[in-house]
Each structure stands twice: as C-alpha cells, then as structure tokens.
N, C-alpha and C positions, 0 to 999 in steps of 0.2 A: 821321330824328331822331337827334341825337347824344346818346348815353346813356353816362354813366360811372357804374358801379355802386359804391355805398358799401360799405365793409368789412362793416358790420353786415348788409347784405343778402346778401353772399356767404357769411356764416356761418349766417344764419337768415332765410330769405326769407319766412316765414309770420308773419302778425300773430296769433300764437297763444301761449298760455302753455306752459311746459314740460309734457311728457306727464303727469307726476305731481309734486305738491309734496312728498309724503312718499316716502321710499325704500321700495320694495316689500320684501316678505319675502325674506330671503336665500335663495339657491338651496340645495336639498338636495344632499347628496353623491351624485353619480351612481353611484359604486361601491357604496354601501350600497343605493340604490334597486334596482340590478340584481339584488340577492339576494332581493327581495320576490317571492313567487310570481306575483302578477298581472303585475308588470313583466316578469319572466322570460318569462311566457307571451307577452306582447306582442312582446318581442324575438325569441323563437323563431318566432312567427307571421310576422314580417317576413322572416326567413330562408327559412322554408318556402314562403312565397307570393311569392318573388322573380319567378317567371314571370308571376304576375298583375300585379305592378308594371310589368314590361316591356310587358305587353299594354296596360295603361292608357296608358303613355308613347306607344306606337305609335298607339293609337286617337285620343287627344287631338290628337296631332301632325298627323293627317291631316284635321283640321278647320282650314281657313285662319283666320288671325287677324292680318291686316295691321294696321299702325298705324291706330288709330281705327275699326277694323272687327272688333272682338273679340267681337261679340254672339253669333255662332253657337257659338264655342268656350265662351263664358261660359254659354250656355244648357245646354250639355252638362255643364259643371262643376256647375251648379245641380242638374241631375238627379242627378248622382253624389253630391253632398253630401246630398241628400234620401234617396237610396238607402242611404247608410251611417248614417242615423239622426240627422244633425245637426238641431238645433232652429232655428226662426226663420230658415230659409234665405231669402235675398232678394237682389235686385240693386239696388244704390243708383243714384242719379241719374247717376253717372259711368260706371257699368257694372261696378263691382266686384261680385263674387259673395261673399256673406258667410254663413257658417253657424256655429252655436254648439254647443259641447259643454259643458253645464253642469257646474259643480263643486258642492261642498258650500256654497260661499259664504264659506269661511273662508280662502281663499288668493288669490294674485295672479291677474290676468287675463293670459293669454299669447296673443299674436296670432301665428299661424303662416301664412305666405303664400308664394305663388309667382305669377309674372306670366303673364297670358294672351297678351300680344302678342308678335309676332316683328318682325324688321326687314324682312321680305320683302313686296314689293308684291302687290296683288291680281292673281290670275292665275298666281302661282307654283305649279309642280307640287309638291305636298306629300306625295306618295306616299313611304312609308318602306320602305326595302329592309332585309331581315333576313338576316344571315349568322352562321354559327357556326364557330368553330375552337378548337383547343386553346390557342392563344396568347391570343386576345382574349375567349374565351367568346362570348356573344352580342354581335354588333355591329349596331347600328341606324344607318342612314344616311338623312338627309332634312333639309330646311331646318327649323331650330328644334328638332330632336330633343333636343338638349342644353339649349339656351337658348330657352325654359325648359320644354319638355315634361317634362324630367327632374324639375324642381322640382314641377310639377303632379302628376306620378305619385307623388312622394315624399309630398306632403301627403295625397293620397288613401290611400296605403298606411298612413300613420301613423294616420289616423282609423279606418280599417277594422280595424287591429290592436288599437287601444285598445278598440274596441267588442267585438271577438271575445274578447279577454282579460278583459273586464269590469273594466278598470282604472277606479277611482274617484279622481278628483282633488279636491284641496281648492279649487283655483282653476278658473275658467272658461277654456276654450280656444276662441279664435276662429279658424276656418279661413277664409282669404280668398284668392281668386284676383283679382289686381289687373289693371287695364288701364294702358296708357300707361307702362310702365317703360322701353321702348327710346327712343332719341334723340328722335324727333319728339314722343313723348308727354310728355317732360319730367316724368316721375314724376306725371302727373296723377291716377292712381288713388290712390296712397298720400297725395298731397296732400289729396285729398278726405277720406280717412279721418281725417287729423289736422286737418281744418278742420270736422269734424262733431262732434256731441255724444259720439260713440263714443270720441274721443280721451281723454276724462276717465277712462275705465275701463281703459285699456291700461297695464299695468305693464311688460311685456316685449314686444319686437318681434323676430320671427325671420323672415327671408326665406330660401327655398331657391332657388338659382339656378345651374343648370348642373351638369355632372358634375365629379368630382374630390374632393379631400380638403382644400380650402382653407377657412379661416375668415376672413372679412372683418370686421375689428374697427375699421377706420378708414374714413371716407368721403372719397373723392376728389371734390372739387367741380369744377364746370366752368361756363364762361361761353362762350356761342356767339353769334356775330354774322354777319349778312350786311352787308358793307360795300360800298356802291355809290358809284362815282366817275362823275360826270356833267358833261357839257359840251354844246355845241351840235352837235359833230360836223361832218364835212365831207369834201371830196375829199382823198385822201392827197397829191396833188400841188398841186392848185389852192388848197387851204386850208392848205397846210403853213406852219408858223410859229405855230400856236395851241397852247395846252396840250392834251395828249392824255390822256384819262381812262385809257387802257390803260397808258400810260407812267407815270402817277402811281401806278396800282396796282402796277406793277412795282417802282417805287421803294419803295413801302410793304412789299411782300413781301420785298425785299432787306433792309430794316431788321428785319423780323420774324425772318428767318432768322438774324440776328446777335444776337438777344436773349440776354443772359447768364442762365442759370438754375442753381439749385443741384441737386445730386443728392439732398440730404437737407435738408429735405423735398423730395421729387421735385416738379418743376414742368415742364409741357410746353406746347408750342404747335404748332399745325398749321393750314396753309391747305389745306383738303380739296377745295374746289370753286371753280373759276374759270369765269366765263362772260361773254358779251357780244359786241358787235360785229356787223356785218352782212356786210361783204365784205372781202377782203384789201386793196382799194384805197380803203377809207374810214376816216377817223378816227372811231372809235366815239363815239356820243353817250352810251353808258352801258356800263360793265363792272362786274362785282361779284366778290367773293370771300367765301367762307364760312370763318370762323375759329373754331377750337376751342382754348380755354385750359383747362388742368387743373392741380390740385394738391390735396393733402390739407390744405394749410395755407391758411386764409382770408387770412392776410397775404400769402402768395406769390401767391395768385390775384388779390388786389386790386392787387398790384404789376404783375403781367402785364397786367391790365386797363388800368392807367394807361399802361404802356409801349405798348400797342397803339394807344390813342387818340393818344398823342404821335407815334408812328410815322406814322400816317395824316395827322395835321396837318402834320408835317414833309414828308412826301412831296408833299402837295398844294402846299405853299409852294415846294418845290424845283422842281416842274414849272412852276409859274407863273413863277418866277424864270428858268427856262431860256428863256422867250420874253417878255422884258420889254416888247416893243413891242405885244404882243397885249392886247386889252381884253376878250376873250371870257371868260365865267365858267367856273370849274372848282370843283366842290365834292364833298365826300364825306359820305355819310349812313350812320348805323348803324341796323340793325334787329335787335332782340333775337330770337334763335332758341331760347334756352333757358338756364336758370340752375339749377344743382344745387348745393346748399350743401355746403361742406366741413366736416368735423368730425374732430378728432383725439381720439376717445374712447380713453382709456388702455387699453393691453393688460392692465393689472392690474384692470380693471373686473370686478365680480362676474360679470356675464353672460359675459364673455370667459373668465374662469377656469373657469366651469361648462361652457362649450362645449369647452374644451380637455380638461377632466376627462372629459366624456361621450365624446369621441372616443377617448381612451386606454382608457376602460372597455370600449368595444365592440371595440377591437383595432387602433387606429392613432393616430398623432400628427398632428393637424391642422397645416397650415402657415398661419401668420398672414400677412395681406395687407391692402392698402388697395385699394379699388375703388369704382366708382360703381354703386349698386344702390338698390332701394327703401328700404333701411335708412338712406340718407342723411337722409331727412326726419326720422325718429324721432331719430337721433343729433343732428341740428342743433337739435332742440328740447329736448335734455338727457335724452332717454329712453334706457334701456338697450336696445341693439339690436345684432344681428349678422346677417350673411348666411352661410349654410352652402352649400358644394357638396353635390351630391346623391349622392356616391359614384361608383364606376366611374371612367371617364375620358372627358372631353369633348374633341373635336378639331374644328378648323375652324369655330369659332363665327362666325355671321353670314355664312357662305358656303353656296352651294348644295350643296356636298359635305359639309356638317356631319355629324358622326357621334358616336355614343356607344358606348363599349366597356364592357360590364358586367364583364369580367374574371372572376377566380375568386371575388370577394366584393363585388359591387356592392351587395348588400343591407346592407353596413355603413353606407351613406349614410342610408337610412331609419331604421336603428337609432340612428344618431347624432342625427338630428332628434328621434326619439321620446324618447330618453333626456334630451335637453336640455329638451324641453317639459315632461317630468315633473319634472325637477329644479327648474324654475322655478315650475311650477304647484303642486307638492306632491302627494303621494299619500296617500290616506286608509288 
C-alpha cells in the first residue's frame, strides 16, 4: 500500500490532547534544593551506594529483554519497585511497569522512566563482564549494559535514595519501566502511557537512557518503510527485455543517495536493508529495501517523505521506459515500519533550564542534543519532557561489545536525575 504521511502526523501521531492544558508549577531552583538536609542526604546516599547501583545495572542486564519479549525483565523491575516501597505497582496492558511515590498532593506529577527492551534478538548471550582499572573505574561489558540497563539502574537508585533520606515531595513521582523503545517497538510503551487516563495527570516527563552527560531537549522524528518492487520475474537470458524489480530498486536507491538535505535542522536518510531474488540467473519477482528518514524538524521529515515517494515513482517509471516493448507489470508498494514524531522543544523551556541547572549543581555541565527517545511522544503532545544520560560513559551502543565505564564519578548521573525530579516535583 502506498502511504504518504501528512505533516501533522509527523509532528503528532496520537489522537490525544496535549499532556496538560495548564502549565505546571515552575521548577524549584536545584542549587537551593541541594542545601536542604533531606535532599543532601539523598544525594550523598547516591554517591555512597554507587556500588549498589552498578550491581543493579549488572543484574538487570543479565535478564534477556529482546523486542516484544520484555516480560521477564519487567517482572524483575516490578519486584524491585515493590521492594523499594513504591505504591500501586502494576504492569499495564502493554507491559510497562508502573509504581508510584505519593507526594502531598500540592505539586506536579513527575514521570521518571527508563526502557526495558534491548535491540538484541532472543538467544543473545547477555552475560556481563566486569573489569576495574585506574583509568576507567569499573567497566561493565555486555549487550544492553548502557542502553538501557544504565537507565533502569538509575531510576532504581533514585527511588531507593529518596526513601532512605525520607525526602517528602509536594508532587507525586511515577517510576516507569517502559517497553518498546527500540526500533521495532516504535515507542509502543510510552504511546500506551499517553493514550491512557494516566496522561491527564503527567506534568513532567523524564527518561534516563544510556551512559554519559547529554541532555536530550529536542526530539528527532523518524519515518521507516519497507519498499517492495514486484514483477513477474523470469529467466535472466530467456526473459531478458522486461522491467526488472532489482534494477528499479537500484534506480530508486541512486535517487535517494542524491537527496539534498540541510545540516540545520539536521535531516538524514538511509537504506539499511536490501533483500530479494532467488538465483543469480533469474530476474527477481520481488526485491525490497528498508528506508529510514530522520529529522528534528517535522517540515524536513515531511519533505524527505515526499522525496522518497517521488524517487520510487520515478524509478519505476524509468525502468518501464527502459523496456518500452514489454507489457509485463512492475509496481512498488510501501509498508510502514514505524513513525516517531519530531518536536523542536525550545532549549529555553523551563524543564530544560532546570535540567541544565541540576547538572551544574551536582558538578558538570550537560551537553544539549537532539535524539530519538521515549520523550518524543510527550514532546510531540506539548508536554515538558527531556531525556537524561545516566552518568559515566557509554560505548558501543547496540553492539555485542557494548560497555559502560563508570569512571571516577559515575554517581553524578543518578544525582542529576534525582535533583531534577525534586526540582520539578517540589520538596516539602
């Protein structure tokens, strides 16, 4: 089926209202909060229990969580949420694990999340190797150890530290372990959250994803298709002279390779998978390519989408024109593989300023970036949202050799997340 996505869909794909009609209470000053005794105790706890955080990161990572098979890891997160005293811990219909830390009722509701799933297929060896050195501190190596076992460990550490320090917040904190953040999942977990009644109570959305010190303040949107080129096929010699689906796809790929794109706002294109054909001496009956288009600008994403469709139409027409005497059919069809909305939330948004201030307060300056994360959905609906790195340093994401280096101060990541949550929820 040929599908051309409208601009409105690229910006906001959900038939839902914005997260909140009224602006939430303005964030508190993180530097001031850090001087409060209870908050100071929580931050100190996160530093003192850094080894515990790394142990959680390792243990969670050694539970497989392939796309659409996150249930075992989710069950473990549910157990851990219950153990750290969260209320109303449950697993929703999509598989998200949700727990609540009540506030006084006088402040905003803050959702703090990390994702359960990895990109690795069932059967992948998920054993985590641990090394230590003066240069890297503790180094953990294993598939998914950074993306996003680091995020899961951080939200567990934050919940445990707030409880140990007896921090009382004005607003409620929702701890959520989401499913389906990675490519095939198409953000299905967080889509479920924002299509449920829970969306009406969420004032701020924070995701923790991977290692490092980056603050994702803008959402990179993406459109993904499988484009199939089909004809009757035939013998490479005996049937020569008919339109060839593989040649049509080659023409389309050459056109895609020449797409003009701006550097700001950044826009990208990629043909990542090509497949089809039966033998070297057969004109294939069907070949296909999988295409990924990305930009943080809904307008640029829409333009790329139109260019892709035009390139495919032009390639099919050119292949037919190459063999004017042939009457055999040649056609291309599009199958949607995923749509992630783009959103250019301003870097001067209150939640972004609060996140920058929280980072500086604990001891580093976050780097602003645009990326594709669970926060895309909240941003596209107009809700204040950011994604934080979890501290330390992540290397080789999405590879079997993926690693996380804690360095001399990996605990700054959990401190950053905790202080931002408290800045948004308010402290009594």
